[in-house]
BAFI-3210 file (N, C-alpha, C; in Angstrom, 3 decimals, decimal comma, padded with zeros to 6 digits):
// residues 259
n [1|2|3|4|5|6|7|8|9|10|11|12|13|14|15|16|17|18|19|20|21|22|23|24|25|26|27|28|29|30|31|32|33|34|35|36|37|38|39|40|41|42|43|44|45|46|47|48|49|50|51|52|53|54|55|56|57|58|59|60|61|62|63|64|65|66|67|68|69|70|71|72|73|74|75|76|77|78|79|80|81|82|83|84|85|86|87|88|89|90|91|92|93|94|95|96|97|98|99|100|101|102|103|104|105|106|107|108|109|110|111|112|113|114|115|116|117|118|119|120|121|122|123|124|125|126|127|128|129|130|131|132|133|134|135|136|137|138|139|140|141|142|143|144|145|146|147|148|149|150|151|152|153|154|155|156|157|158|159|160|161|162|163|164|165|166|167|168|169|170|171|172|173|174|175|176|177|178|179|180|181|182|183|184|185|186|187|188|189|190|191|192|193|194|195|196|197|198|199|200|201|202|203|204|205|206|207|208|209|210|211|212|213|214|215|216|217|218|219|220|221|222|223|224|225|226|227|228|229|230|231|232|233|234|235|236|237|238|239|240|241|242|243|244|245|246|247|248|249|250|251|252|253|254|255|256|257|258|259]
n.u [110,514|112,574|111,206|109,393|111,152|111,981|109,555|109,310|111,487|110,650|108,165|108,045|110,700|110,830|108,744|109,493|112,057|111,308|109,902|112,029|113,616|111,956|111,918|114,558|115,083|112,841|109,386|108,646|107,922|104,712|105,034|107,594|107,142|105,258|106,827|108,628|106,858|105,865|108,151|108,689|106,348|106,733|108,927|107,708|105,834|107,448|108,503|106,198|105,449|107,755|108,688|106,792|104,405|105,521|106,528|104,136|102,700|104,371|104,034|101,273|099,888|098,403|095,620|094,691|096,438|095,672|093,039|093,380|095,031|093,297|091,375|092,796|093,011|090,298|089,423|091,102|090,333|087,673|088,074|089,541|087,612|085,767|087,231|087,531|084,858|084,344|086,091|085,057|085,902|085,079|083,073|079,990|080,798|083,677|086,666|089,455|091,814|092,292|094,600|097,899|097,669|094,989|095,083|096,156|094,027|093,589|091,784|090,604|091,841|094,852|095,140|095,530|096,543|094,632|093,332|095,492|095,866|093,475|093,721|096,022|095,077|093,228|095,026|096,586|094,725|094,230|096,787|096,989|095,583|097,260|099,617|099,156|098,668|101,231|102,753|101,939|103,160|105,866|106,129|105,369|107,210|109,635|109,482|109,548|111,893|114,934|116,555|114,813|112,849|114,278|114,865|112,257|111,558|113,365|112,633|109,929|110,269|111,540|109,405|107,810|109,089|108,500|105,816|106,067|107,157|104,991|103,249|104,696|104,994|102,654|102,739|105,205|104,719|102,769|104,172|105,091|107,434|110,708|111,411|108,901|107,572|109,066|108,764|105,980|105,599|107,053|105,592|103,283|103,861|103,742|101,564|102,182|103,286|101,124|100,105|102,378|102,381|100,092|100,968|103,126|101,789|100,087|102,004|103,089|101,111|100,796|102,368|100,595|098,995|100,977|101,597|099,138|099,025|101,111|100,031|097,666|098,663|100,199|098,217|097,011|099,133|099,490|097,080|097,350|099,468|098,574|095,963|095,936|098,522|099,935|097,945|097,238|099,706|100,314|098,224|098,749|101,390|101,120|102,477|104,506|106,521|106,158|105,206|107,445|109,268|108,092|108,460|111,236|111,475|110,403|112,384|114,560|113,452|113,368|116,104|116,676|115,158|116,685|118,723]
n.v [085,951|087,576|090,001|089,245|088,741|091,344|092,330|090,826|091,834|094,499|094,263|092,009|092,234|094,989|095,457|093,459|094,316|096,641|095,506|094,189|096,344|097,511|095,467|095,544|098,215|098,810|099,878|102,699|106,268|107,778|110,160|109,921|107,724|108,905|110,855|109,231|107,906|110,130|111,077|108,856|108,945|111,340|110,640|108,656|110,231|111,821|109,805|108,929|111,225|111,859|109,540|107,280|108,474|109,958|107,716|106,369|108,287|108,462|105,947|105,615|108,039|111,252|111,271|108,600|108,126|110,050|109,216|106,600|107,137|108,655|106,691|104,881|106,374|106,662|103,978|103,009|104,686|103,849|101,172|101,545|102,817|100,735|098,880|100,335|100,413|097,682|097,087|098,563|101,144|103,469|106,335|107,480|109,722|111,256|111,362|112,312|109,969|108,978|108,119|106,642|103,876|103,582|104,789|102,784|101,114|099,608|098,373|098,685|098,153|096,680|094,136|091,514|088,242|087,236|089,536|090,690|088,878|089,223|091,903|091,750|090,268|092,051|094,062|092,777|092,554|095,244|096,092|094,782|096,397|098,593|097,446|095,899|097,636|098,793|096,527|095,999|098,059|097,548|094,936|095,308|097,271|095,981|093,801|095,112|096,715|096,125|097,832|099,951|098,509|097,606|100,058|100,948|098,940|099,361|101,931|101,580|099,641|101,174|102,790|100,857|100,137|101,811|101,017|098,322|098,667|099,779|097,601|095,776|096,988|096,786|094,020|093,570|094,953|093,331|091,154|089,266|086,959|087,768|086,610|085,719|088,155|089,571|087,842|087,916|090,626|090,651|088,849|090,298|091,985|090,331|090,335|091,974|090,501|089,448|091,675|092,068|089,843|090,422|092,815|091,917|090,247|092,104|093,760|092,084|091,795|094,066|097,193|099,206|098,219|098,001|100,704|101,590|100,208|101,444|104,057|103,577|102,423|104,601|106,513|105,239|105,265|108,007|108,619|107,263|108,734|111,492|111,474|109,836|109,423|112,026|114,022|112,818|112,746|115,452|116,207|114,536|115,189|117,893|120,049|121,774|120,189|117,596|118,151|119,448|117,359|115,670|117,209|117,092|114,373|114,355|115,728|113,968|111,795|112,843|112,928|110,177|109,277|109,954|108,198]
n.w [081,387|082,367|082,768|084,768|086,831|087,352|088,323|090,664|092,066|092,426|093,782|095,814|096,746|097,470|099,472|101,238|102,046|103,356|105,503|106,762|107,555|109,469|111,378|112,203|113,117|114,513|114,923|113,009|113,210|112,409|111,049|109,870|108,170|106,482|105,225|103,808|102,057|100,685|099,363|097,688|096,206|094,814|093,199|091,625|090,297|088,609|086,962|085,701|084,178|082,728|081,598|081,245|080,105|077,841|076,348|075,824|074,320|072,110|070,970|070,579|070,409|071,448|072,098|072,761|074,871|076,801|077,277|078,390|080,529|082,113|082,530|084,122|086,486|087,214|087,541|089,603|091,664|092,004|092,796|095,145|096,698|096,901|098,418|100,799|101,633|102,030|104,111|106,093|106,363|105,113|104,394|102,883|101,421|099,839|101,712|103,833|105,129|108,560|109,738|109,254|109,050|108,317|105,877|104,346|104,345|106,619|109,242|112,637|116,027|116,870|119,059|119,660|118,416|116,671|115,753|114,447|112,353|110,927|110,229|108,644|106,462|105,323|104,680|102,748|100,663|100,126|099,313|096,902|095,149|094,816|093,914|091,613|089,284|089,280|088,803|086,212|084,717|085,227|084,217|081,507|080,616|081,168|079,458|077,080|077,063|078,539|080,121|080,730|082,103|084,363|085,558|086,185|087,997|090,132|091,002|091,745|093,677|095,615|096,327|097,488|099,814|102,202|102,390|103,032|105,549|106,890|106,888|108,448|110,956|112,797|113,177|114,407|116,770|117,849|118,591|116,742|115,276|113,948|111,425|110,444|110,244|108,291|106,085|105,749|105,077|102,679|101,065|100,755|098,691|096,570|094,853|092,827|090,844|089,480|088,118|086,595|084,867|083,367|082,192|080,627|078,827|077,516|076,337|074,450|072,589|070,895|069,915|070,508|072,610|074,505|074,890|075,898|078,310|079,665|079,921|081,401|083,796|084,592|085,173|087,376|089,202|089,553|090,783|093,256|094,356|094,434|095,422|097,613|099,037|099,237|100,174|102,658|103,941|104,324|106,045|108,244|109,088|109,397|108,205|105,707|104,936|103,892|101,324|100,282|100,389|098,531|096,208|096,126|095,575|093,006|091,571|091,909|090,548|087,952|087,385|087,491|085,349|083,204|083,065]
ca.u [111,152|113,292|110,240|108,856|112,193|111,888|108,351|109,626|112,371|109,885|107,107|108,491|111,930|110,580|108,006|110,301|113,098|110,636|109,660|113,309|114,025|111,146|112,382|115,875|115,075|111,592|108,334|108,964|106,804|103,831|105,612|108,684|106,530|104,641|107,885|109,116|105,845|105,803|109,321|108,471|105,295|107,344|109,721|106,773|105,237|108,420|108,598|104,973|105,417|108,959|109,011|105,637|103,550|106,196|106,550|102,785|102,375|105,172|103,546|099,846|099,327|097,902|094,225|094,608|097,178|094,826|091,882|093,768|095,518|092,089|090,748|093,551|092,631|088,906|089,287|091,729|089,467|086,530|088,536|089,873|086,343|085,192|087,982|087,158|083,529|084,443|086,816|084,376|086,670|084,671|081,758|079,461|081,474|085,133|087,265|090,821|091,969|092,655|095,885|098,666|097,115|093,743|095,488|096,347|092,775|093,673|090,836|090,628|093,017|095,451|095,471|095,828|096,982|093,492|093,150|096,619|095,602|092,413|094,294|096,946|094,289|092,728|096,175|096,956|093,749|094,458|098,046|096,781|095,137|098,390|100,723|098,833|099,035|102,684|103,242|101,679|104,168|107,162|106,104|105,338|108,467|110,700|109,351|109,852|113,264|115,507|117,025|113,632|112,217|115,065|114,661|110,925|111,574|114,088|111,843|108,738|110,747|111,766|108,072|107,216|109,783|107,685|104,606|106,466|107,331|103,654|102,718|105,452|104,925|101,722|103,154|106,257|104,086|101,981|105,068|105,438|108,858|111,345|111,317|107,503|107,232|109,700|108,132|104,634|105,740|107,513|104,501|102,294|104,225|103,672|100,492|102,743|103,545|099,899|100,140|103,486|101,934|099,186|101,773|103,878|100,831|099,664|103,119|103,350|100,043|101,173|102,905|099,488|098,648|102,078|101,405|097,953|099,366|101,890|099,137|096,763|099,439|100,569|097,057|096,848|100,208|099,201|095,986|097,903|100,301|097,904|094,684|096,125|099,746|100,274|097,000|097,329|100,984|100,203|097,341|099,385|102,564|100,701|103,526|104,781|107,686|105,768|105,162|108,828|109,858|107,546|109,176|112,563|111,315|110,199|113,700|115,305|112,854|113,839|117,473|116,653|114,576|117,689|119,742]
ca.v [085,615|088,771|090,979|088,744|088,962|092,756|092,477|090,270|092,806|095,677|093,949|091,206|092,819|096,280|095,333|092,627|095,162|097,501|094,703|093,936|097,594|097,665|094,478|095,949|099,499|098,979|100,630|104,117|107,173|108,068|111,271|109,404|106,926|109,835|111,465|108,211|107,707|111,356|111,078|107,835|109,444|112,323|109,910|108,034|111,281|112,140|108,690|108,933|112,343|111,960|108,263|106,497|109,223|110,150|106,451|106,087|109,228|108,083|104,711|105,576|109,375|111,962|110,974|107,328|108,262|110,793|108,376|105,493|107,739|108,982|105,422|104,354|107,144|106,355|102,597|102,840|105,362|102,974|100,017|102,010|103,056|099,429|098,294|101,088|099,973|096,307|097,045|099,403|102,362|104,585|106,943|107,668|110,804|111,178|112,029|111,925|108,966|109,584|107,603|105,943|102,542|103,684|105,110|101,502|100,377|098,672|098,826|098,016|098,258|095,357|093,826|090,092|087,622|087,110|090,838|090,874|088,080|089,892|093,122|091,374|089,868|093,290|094,765|092,093|092,910|096,646|096,186|094,316|097,536|099,460|096,734|095,357|098,607|098,916|095,325|096,138|098,914|096,869|093,820|095,806|097,941|094,982|093,005|095,985|097,216|095,653|098,966|100,646|097,639|097,633|101,374|100,950|098,037|100,000|103,057|101,082|098,978|102,249|103,185|099,780|099,978|102,302|100,215|097,145|099,098|099,949|096,256|095,086|097,666|096,166|092,653|093,665|095,376|092,215|090,101|088,281|086,743|088,560|085,925|085,749|089,529|089,899|087,028|088,451|091,879|090,329|088,225|091,320|092,555|089,309|090,603|092,702|089,519|089,331|092,802|091,841|088,896|091,170|093,755|091,161|089,794|093,261|094,268|091,163|091,874|095,097|098,413|100,008|097,696|098,383|102,118|101,726|099,732|102,522|105,158|103,123|102,315|105,953|107,111|104,607|105,735|109,401|108,609|106,879|109,823|112,764|111,305|109,045|109,657|113,421|114,678|112,253|113,138|116,851|116,246|113,844|115,925|119,279|120,968|121,743|119,333|116,495|118,676|119,684|116,042|115,208|117,945|116,485|113,116|114,653|116,073|112,717|111,016|113,414|112,467|108,736|109,049|110,224|107,145]
ca.w [082,659|082,816|083,257|086,032|087,842|087,698|089,145|091,980|092,711|092,814|094,734|096,949|097,273|098,096|100,738|102,134|102,620|104,323|106,693|107,418|108,204|110,680|112,345|112,717|113,829|115,235|114,227|112,866|113,467|111,274|110,285|109,053|107,104|105,528|104,421|102,870|101,024|099,880|098,474|096,664|095,323|093,919|092,200|090,690|089,473|087,559|086,023|084,895|083,229|081,904|080,960|080,804|079,177|076,545|075,612|075,369|073,237|070,942|070,364|070,240|070,227|072,616|072,444|073,491|076,129|077,746|077,631|079,264|081,770|082,867|082,907|085,252|087,673|087,563|088,010|090,913|092,624|092,266|093,552|096,491|097,390|097,203|099,535|101,991|102,064|102,505|105,383|107,065|106,589|104,258|104,497|101,531|100,703|099,808|102,854|104,135|106,169|109,836|110,206|108,219|108,882|107,580|104,507|103,674|104,477|107,734|110,246|113,925|116,871|116,970|120,437|119,810|117,160|115,764|115,110|113,534|111,164|110,175|109,669|107,576|105,289|104,724|104,110|101,518|099,643|099,766|098,584|095,537|094,341|094,514|093,286|090,290|088,230|089,251|088,135|084,774|084,088|085,294|083,278|080,133|080,284|081,175|078,246|075,936|077,135|079,798|080,919|081,228|083,080|085,592|086,166|086,787|089,147|091,233|091,490|092,430|094,889|096,590|096,797|098,279|101,100|103,323|102,519|103,791|106,937|107,444|107,128|109,490|112,251|113,749|113,460|115,413|118,021|118,372|119,043|115,711|115,108|112,890|110,140|110,000|109,888|107,011|105,040|105,526|104,325|101,325|100,320|100,434|097,397|095,527|093,900|091,696|089,785|088,676|087,191|085,671|083,832|082,482|081,425|079,616|077,814|076,729|075,536|073,351|071,598|069,924|070,518|071,034|073,930|075,395|075,198|076,742|079,653|080,269|080,273|082,459|085,030|084,976|085,824|088,680|090,074|089,888|091,754|094,554|094,869|094,686|096,123|098,824|099,802|099,532|101,096|103,988|104,536|104,763|107,210|109,365|109,578|109,669|107,769|104,279|104,691|103,014|099,955|099,868|100,163|097,252|095,165|096,044|094,877|091,581|091,012|091,830|089,467|086,685|087,190|087,202|084,025|082,180|083,092]
c.u [111,882|112,340|109,647|109,874|112,194|110,682|108,601|110,530|111,574|108,889|107,604|109,740|111,682|109,873|108,771|111,399|112,507|110,343|110,930|113,794|113,260|111,588|113,687|115,794|113,823|110,601|108,686|107,716|105,961|104,428|106,718|108,145|105,905|105,692|108,447|108,136|105,749|106,960|109,135|107,382|105,821|108,167|108,796|106,135|106,165|108,476|107,370|105,057|106,617|109,353|107,778|104,784|104,253|106,262|105,175|102,387|103,120|104,585|102,100|099,194|098,717|096,524|094,106|095,332|096,329|093,653|092,272|094,395|094,338|091,405|091,465|093,187|091,241|088,783|089,923|090,924|088,278|086,931|088,902|088,616|085,697|085,901|087,642|085,797|083,582|085,114|086,200|085,046|086,223|083,286|081,266|080,140|082,977|085,704|088,712|090,820|092,510|093,989|096,597|098,090|095,837|094,006|095,655|095,175|092,841|092,771|091,006|091,916|093,563|095,828|095,676|096,126|095,831|093,227|094,274|096,377|094,539|092,952|095,220|096,207|093,757|093,848|096,607|096,020|093,963|095,732|097,887|096,359|096,314|099,461|100,408|099,117|100,546|103,303|103,046|102,787|105,546|107,214|106,157|106,660|109,625|110,673|109,763|111,321|113,832|115,932|115,863|112,949|112,950|114,895|113,308|110,898|112,246|113,259|110,626|109,118|110,984|110,441|107,477|107,890|108,962|106,381|104,905|106,656|105,977|103,022|103,377|105,253|103,927|102,095|104,251|105,660|103,316|102,850|105,375|106,955|109,409|111,169|109,894|107,105|107,797|109,042|106,735|104,685|106,138|106,380|103,414|102,584|104,109|102,591|101,005|103,067|102,316|099,825|101,239|103,103|101,012|099,973|102,564|102,962|100,406|100,776|103,410|102,284|100,391|101,750|101,788|099,087|099,732|101,903|100,219|098,227|100,214|100,968|098,225|097,490|099,870|099,435|096,848|097,895|099,998|098,075|096,522|098,682|099,478|096,577|094,815|097,333|099,923|099,257|097,114|098,619|100,923|099,351|098,025|100,530|102,240|101,809|103,701|105,923|107,345|105,728|106,571|109,544|109,373|108,247|110,594|112,522|111,115|111,539|114,557|114,772|113,252|115,250|117,500|116,110|115,556|118,805|119,605]
c.v [086,837|089,781|090,542|088,891|090,421|092,999|091,962|091,216|093,985|095,370|093,246|091,808|094,108|096,163|094,473|093,425|096,112|096,766|094,447|095,181|097,798|096,693|094,934|097,191|099,713|099,800|102,113|104,968|107,358|109,162|110,785|108,571|107,820|110,479|110,474|108,016|108,928|111,419|110,080|108,264|110,486|111,669|109,284|109,058|111,660|111,051|108,633|109,996|112,390|110,648|107,568|107,238|109,508|108,869|106,141|106,992|108,856|106,884|104,790|106,942|109,947|111,472|109,693|107,406|108,958|109,932|107,297|105,979|108,054|107,720|104,794|105,055|106,742|104,957|102,424|103,553|104,486|101,768|100,399|102,244|101,736|098,774|099,008|100,632|098,572|096,210|097,961|100,726|103,543|105,073|107,184|108,776|110,624|111,958|111,585|110,847|109,627|109,091|106,924|104,561|102,582|104,057|103,840|100,558|099,317|099,183|098,061|098,240|096,874|095,082|092,346|089,499|087,460|088,415|091,119|090,119|088,737|091,138|092,812|090,982|091,096|094,053|094,125|092,501|094,342|096,810|095,735|095,453|098,398|098,736|096,206|096,375|098,805|097,711|095,397|096,938|098,255|095,728|094,282|096,437|096,954|094,098|093,798|096,387|096,876|096,813|099,725|099,815|097,636|098,959|101,436|100,099|098,689|101,125|102,576|100,315|100,010|102,736|102,135|099,590|100,545|101,539|098,929|097,470|099,257|098,592|095,627|095,691|097,021|094,729|092,628|094,021|094,240|091,029|089,018|088,160|087,524|087,921|085,982|087,142|089,898|089,131|087,553|089,738|091,608|089,747|089,223|091,984|091,568|089,537|091,371|091,762|089,336|090,459|092,643|090,911|089,599|092,145|093,076|090,739|090,958|093,767|093,374|091,223|092,870|096,289|099,271|099,527|098,014|099,830|102,321|101,254|100,767|103,637|104,778|103,052|103,693|106,661|106,559|105,119|107,195|109,491|108,294|108,036|111,026|112,636|110,511|109,541|111,120|114,113|114,150|112,665|114,558|116,948|115,640|114,653|117,366|120,288|120,846|120,790|118,202|116,941|118,920|118,367|115,460|115,900|117,419|115,157|113,304|114,952|114,813|111,839|111,526|112,952|110,980|108,448|109,293|109,171|106,245]
c.w [083,235|083,430|084,594|087,159|088,291|088,621|090,563|092,760|093,246|093,922|095,977|097,585|098,023|099,441|101,743|102,810|103,654|105,623|107,476|108,166|109,508|111,769|112,997|113,588|114,663|114,434|114,199|113,071|112,212|110,409|109,359|107,895|106,039|104,635|103,401|101,719|100,108|098,898|097,342|095,689|094,349|092,830|091,162|089,768|088,319|086,514|085,126|083,802|082,287|081,222|080,399|079,782|077,851|075,710|075,040|074,207|071,957|070,208|069,895|070,092|071,501|073,048|073,266|074,832|077,176|078,210|078,638|080,564|082,689|083,367|084,107|086,547|088,151|088,169|089,391|091,998|093,000|093,106|094,988|097,315|097,797|098,387|100,832|102,525|102,647|103,863|106,430|107,306|105,787|104,600|103,077|100,744|100,766|100,994|102,993|105,198|107,428|110,376|109,056|107,971|108,056|106,129|103,695|103,906|105,566|108,842|111,542|114,687|117,111|118,419|120,671|118,443|116,171|115,028|114,112|112,241|110,297|109,479|108,507|106,304|104,560|104,037|102,792|100,378|099,171|098,950|097,129|094,615|093,911|093,694|091,894|089,176|088,133|088,550|086,633|084,108|084,136|084,288|081,831|079,731|080,248|079,950|077,014|075,893|078,504|080,693|081,527|082,305|084,408|086,315|086,859|088,051|090,349|091,844|092,274|093,692|095,994|097,168|097,725|099,637|102,262|103,486|103,296|105,264|107,629|107,748|108,348|110,873|113,216|114,088|114,518|116,774|118,673|118,771|118,024|115,612|113,928|111,519|109,594|109,540|108,520|105,872|104,723|104,709|102,882|100,477|099,951|099,095|096,252|094,497|092,680|090,536|088,896|087,655|086,168|084,538|082,837|081,610|080,330|078,475|076,916|075,825|074,341|072,272|070,499|070,662|071,111|072,424|074,946|075,838|076,129|078,165|080,389|080,766|081,433|083,803|085,523|085,687|087,224|089,667|090,471|090,915|093,148|095,175|095,312|095,438|097,413|099,625|100,206|100,447|102,522|104,693|105,078|106,020|108,433|109,958|109,939|109,337|106,262|103,931|103,737|101,556|099,426|099,577|098,837|096,083|094,993|095,319|093,383|090,906|090,869|090,690|088,090|086,364|086,802|085,800|082,897|082,150|081,886]
res [m|r|a|l|m|f|c|a|l|a|g|i|g|g|t|g|l|g|g|l|i|t|v|i|i|g|a|s|s|q|r|f|n|c|w|l|l|s|f|a|g|g|v|m|t|s|i|v|f|f|t|l|i|p|h|s|i|e|l|t|g|y|a|y|t|i|i|w|l|t|l|g|i|i|i|l|n|a|l|n|y|a|v|d|r|l|t|g|g|a|e|p|t|i|r|l|h|r|s|t|e|e|l|h|h|e|s|g|i|i|d|n|r|q|d|v|l|r|s|a|i|l|m|f|f|a|m|a|l|h|h|i|p|e|g|i|v|v|g|a|s|g|s|h|d|a|q|l|g|l|l|m|a|i|i|i|a|a|h|n|i|p|e|g|m|v|i|a|a|p|l|v|s|a|g|f|g|s|a|k|t|v|v|t|a|a|l|a|g|g|t|q|l|l|g|g|i|a|g|i|y|l|s|e|l|s|d|r|f|l|a|l|s|f|a|f|a|g|g|a|m|l|y|v|t|f|c|e|i|l|p|q|s|v|v|t|t|k|s|r|v|s|s|l|v|t|l|g|g|i|i|v|g|m|l|l|s|q|i]
***
C-alpha cells in the first residue's frame, strides 16, 4: 500500500499538478516546457547512475545490471516506435520530432472537441510508455525501502509536472473547463500505478528481481532523457541552454541521491 501511494504521488500527483499550473498561468511556451523537461531529465539521469544502478550492481552484479539496463533501452525504443507508427507520427527511419506535442506522440491540429478527445486518447497511450517503467522503479524501491521510494516518487513527480502541462495546454486552448483539464492531466499519470504493481511484485520475488527492475527502469529512463527529451529540447530552443539546464538537473539529482 505504501509503495502504491508513492506511485500515485509520482504519477497522478505530478501530471495533475502540471495541469493545475497550466490552468492557473495559461499555456506556457515550447521553450519553457523544453527547459522543464531537460531539467527533470538531468535529475533522472543522476538518480539512475547514483542510485538505481549502484543498488542493482550491489544486489545482482555488473553483468545482469548491464544486460537489463540495455534491455530497458531497447524495449522502450521499440514501444516508442510502435506508438509513432500507430499515431501516424513516424517515418521508417529514426528522426527528431518537429514539436513538443509530437515529442509526446500527439498528432493533428486541435480545432474542435472531437479532435481534442482523439488527441487525449493518443496522449494517454503514449504516457503509458513513459510512466510504466517509472512506476516499476517507484513500486520496487518503495517496497524495498520507504525513504528510497519517497525520493524516487518526488523526483519522478517533478519530471511529470511538465508532461502534465503539455497535456493540459491543448485542452485549455480548446476551452475545456479548469476542473476537467486538471482531472484529465492527473488521470494521464494513473498508468504509473500499473508499473508500480509490477515493481512491487518483482521486488517481493527476490533481491535479484528487485535489482533487475531497477536496471530495466533505469534503461527506460535514460532512453527517455537522451533519445527523446534532450535532442528535441536542443532542436526546439536552438541553443545550449537546454544542455546546461540538463547539467544543472544532474547536479541537483546528485544532491538528492545523498538525502
